DRENDO-1510 file (C-alpha; in Angstrom, 1 decimal, always signed):
<recs>
REC; n; res; u; v; w
REC; 1; UNK; -23.8; +14.4; +27.3 .
REC; 2; UNK; -23.4; +14.9; +23.6 .
REC; 3; UNK; -26.3; +16.2; +21.4 .
REC; 4; UNK; -26.8; +12.8; +19.6 .
REC; 5; UNK; -27.2; +10.9; +22.8 .
REC; 6; UNK; -29.6; +13.6; +24.2 .
REC; 7; UNK; -31.7; +13.3; +21.0 .
REC; 8; UNK; -31.8; +9.5; +21.3 .
REC; 9; UNK; -32.8; +9.6; +24.9 .
REC; 10; UNK; -35.5; +12.2; +24.2 .
REC; 11; UNK; -36.8; +10.1; +21.3 .
REC; 12; UNK; -36.8; +7.0; +23.5 .
REC; 13; UNK; -38.8; +8.8; +26.2 .
REC; 14; UNK; -41.2; +10.1; +23.6 .
REC; 15; UNK; -41.8; +6.6; +22.1 .
REC; 16; UNK; -42.5; +5.3; +25.7 .
REC; 17; UNK; -45.0; +8.1; +26.3 .
REC; 18; UNK; -46.7; +7.3; +22.9 .
REC; 19; UNK; -46.8; +3.6; +23.7 .
REC; 20; UNK; -48.1; +4.2; +27.2 .
REC; 21; UNK; -51.0; +6.3; +26.0 .
REC; 22; UNK; -51.7; +4.0; +23.0 .
REC; 23; UNK; -51.4; +0.6; +24.8 .
REC; 24; UNK; -51.5; +0.9; +28.5 .
REC; 25; UNK; -53.8; +3.8; +29.2 .
REC; 26; UNK; -56.6; +3.7; +26.6 .
REC; 27; UNK; -58.9; +4.5; +29.5 .
REC; 28; UNK; -57.5; +8.0; +29.8 .
REC; 29; UNK; -59.7; +10.3; +27.8 .
REC; 30; UNK; -58.3; +13.1; +25.7 .
REC; 31; UNK; -60.6; +15.6; +27.3 .
REC; 32; UNK; -59.2; +14.8; +30.7 .
REC; 33; UNK; -55.7; +15.1; +29.5 .
REC; 34; UNK; -56.4; +18.5; +27.9 .
REC; 35; UNK; -58.2; +19.7; +31.0 .
REC; 36; UNK; -55.4; +18.7; +33.4 .
REC; 37; UNK; -52.3; +19.0; +31.3 .
REC; 38; UNK; -53.2; +21.3; +28.5 .
REC; 39; UNK; -52.4; +18.7; +25.7 .
REC; 40; UNK; -53.8; +15.4; +24.5 .
REC; 41; UNK; -53.2; +12.7; +21.9 .
REC; 42; UNK; -54.4; +15.0; +19.2 .
REC; 43; UNK; -51.9; +17.7; +20.3 .
REC; 44; UNK; -49.1; +15.2; +20.2 .
REC; 45; UNK; -50.1; +14.1; +16.7 .
REC; 46; UNK; -50.4; +17.7; +15.5 .
REC; 47; UNK; -46.9; +18.4; +16.8 .
REC; 48; UNK; -45.6; +15.3; +15.1 .
REC; 49; UNK; -47.2; +16.3; +11.8 .
REC; 50; UNK; -45.9; +19.8; +12.1 .
REC; 51; UNK; -42.3; +18.5; +12.7 .
REC; 52; UNK; -42.6; +16.2; +9.7 .
REC; 53; UNK; -44.0; +19.0; +7.5 .
REC; 54; UNK; -41.2; +21.4; +8.6 .
REC; 55; UNK; -38.7; +18.8; +7.3 .
REC; 56; UNK; -40.5; +18.5; +4.0 .
REC; 57; UNK; -42.2; +15.2; +4.9 .
REC; 58; UNK; -45.8; +15.2; +3.8 .
REC; 59; UNK; -48.1; +13.8; +6.5 .
REC; 60; UNK; -51.8; +14.2; +6.8 .
REC; 61; UNK; -53.6; +14.9; +10.0 .
REC; 62; UNK; -55.1; +11.4; +9.9 .
REC; 63; UNK; -51.7; +9.8; +9.3 .
REC; 64; UNK; -50.3; +11.6; +12.2 .
REC; 65; UNK; -53.2; +10.7; +14.5 .
REC; 66; UNK; -52.8; +7.0; +13.6 .
REC; 67; UNK; -49.2; +7.3; +15.0 .
REC; 68; UNK; -50.7; +8.2; +18.4 .
REC; 69; UNK; -53.8; +6.1; +18.4 .
REC; 70; UNK; -52.4; +2.9; +16.7 .
REC; 71; UNK; -55.6; +2.9; +14.6 .
REC; 72; UNK; -57.8; +5.4; +12.9 .
REC; 73; UNK; -59.4; +8.1; +14.9 .
REC; 74; UNK; -62.9; +6.6; +14.2 .
REC; 75; UNK; -61.7; +3.2; +15.5 .
REC; 76; UNK; -60.3; +4.8; +18.6 .
REC; 77; UNK; -63.6; +6.7; +19.3 .
REC; 78; UNK; -65.6; +3.5; +18.8 .
REC; 79; UNK; -63.4; +1.4; +21.1 .
REC; 80; UNK; -62.3; +3.8; +23.8 .
REC; 81; UNK; -63.9; +7.2; +23.8 .
REC; 82; UNK; -66.7; +7.9; +26.3 .
REC; 83; UNK; -69.2; +10.7; +26.2 .
REC; 84; UNK; -67.9; +13.9; +27.9 .
REC; 85; UNK; -69.9; +15.5; +30.7 .
REC; 86; UNK; -71.1; +19.1; +30.7 .
REC; 87; UNK; -68.4; +20.0; +33.3 .
REC; 88; UNK; -65.7; +18.3; +31.2 .
REC; 89; UNK; -66.8; +20.2; +28.1 .
REC; 90; UNK; -66.8; +23.5; +29.9 .
REC; 91; UNK; -63.3; +22.8; +31.3 .
REC; 92; UNK; -62.2; +21.8; +27.9 .
REC; 93; UNK; -63.3; +25.0; +26.3 .
REC; 94; UNK; -61.2; +26.9; +28.9 .
REC; 95; UNK; -58.2; +24.6; +28.6 .
REC; 96; UNK; -58.3; +24.7; +24.8 .
REC; 97; UNK; -58.4; +28.5; +24.6 .
REC; 98; UNK; -55.5; +28.7; +27.1 .
REC; 99; UNK; -53.3; +26.1; +25.5 .
REC; 100; UNK; -54.2; +26.0; +21.8 .
REC; 101; UNK; -56.1; +29.1; +21.0 .
REC; 102; UNK; -59.7; +30.1; +20.1 .
REC; 103; UNK; -61.8; +27.4; +18.6 .
REC; 104; UNK; -63.0; +28.1; +15.0 .
</recs>
C-alpha cells in the first residue's frame, strides 16, 4: 500500500471514530473513556489542535473541542454529561496521571 492511500484510510477511520463518538455514542462519558482506554474526546481534540499548531495552523482549545463534540463544550455538558461518581473520579485521577501526566 502506498503512503497516500494509507493516510487516506487512516483519515477515514479517524473521521468515523469522531462521528461515532459525536453522533452515535453521546451516552459514553469522557470519564469512562479515560478510565478504560486512557483517552477521551478532550484528548482527541488536544491531539488535533497540536497537529494543527505543528503545521502552523492556529487553532484554539475551544475550536478543537467543537470538532469532537459537534458543539461547544458547554452545550455538550448541558446535553450529555452526567455527574461522575466518587469511584469514577478516583479512577480518573489515576488514569489521568498514567496517560496524560500530573494534574495542575
